[in-house]
Steps between C-alpha positions, in 0.01 A plus 500: 500500500624849411474791744444868426718739703598866507877559482582667833817662633698217662174312577409382846543140612137402430529622143839339444372171639242508220774580247706206626208257483293604198534594134460876492344742252578865574215750492645794307187651343333632815475857627742620765353515851635657816539320834641188337829314484555625147737765630571391857631215708562440869823387662613448860727761657613577852176695553280220367295475181616771262359608164715566191299708254592582140394854402306520175412777258131574553286611212262785569213700363244325283720210396350275765628147547809368334614152415740337742740438211501875427597608852839668518731511800583842645878486497538860612500355852796282604275208595738232369785619719269520801348156443837336460640668810197381696553143381871515582433634849217256573658183363876535502517269804262242349654164399464544124505874420858493374425185300233680292627857521664501157180369338281770653724808498467563121126558544584808703781624278325489163232758423157362413220705345211251502362376831373181336838424343677561830260274691544221249876540531485467880297180462738361239793573731339313789418207270864492392610495863256214569615326181150474352369618167351847507144520361476698176145445373289818501138592442399653167182666626336581833207293620330565831429129517745265327347333196704181528336240721834359620646842593523578873453869573755608763506869413359579846846429644623839378270681744688645796175533698383141479565277801624157393443182695832341409616277785862589448771281646737703718867539418777691677498872416779747573302704753270222614625532857366858507177480304407134484426337166376747237277320250474531123758765433696517174658182371830685550469438874464128442788492251744686726412291805447154348712514185526164326202356690268785397359312200409196709334733749288662227398167351393374842259788566130411483379750240153342471397681821538830312187419301269390783 
């Protein structure tokens, strides 16, 4: 069965568990919406759950909505430098940060214009680190309800407001002694803390509970 997903910025663990277990089709024909993981992700820092947000160029006036694939990143703000410094500070003492540092650093050194292209690149990079094939199939048109009977609609996972019922297995986090286990943050947290066992972790998550 194929699954329909929005490409998010370094997706959370629930979303990446779906990527690791299903054949994915990327939704790229939808309209951009605020309050989603399209331009944000959450990581664990010394102060707890922390949001990394990519600034975008907002359209104004009478133009109304715009396609997600047309959204441009606002590179007038040094967001890449800030995001990378946050990751370095938060995870430099994690077991596997140095192991993956060279794979991830180029994402914050190269300038990207398209938010969609950047998100897909972050996902491809994580897939490379996990040594799995990165999904590349994309939608050709937007449908509120998928027309294919064997297509699972998981686009709801991009919503930052929706509470998920994922019974996530705990793993050791850098600041777990201060804040306890922080659930469903970016897959980066899992990668830096679990490294080579991250893929097995993702494949062992019960993603069926997401659809109950």
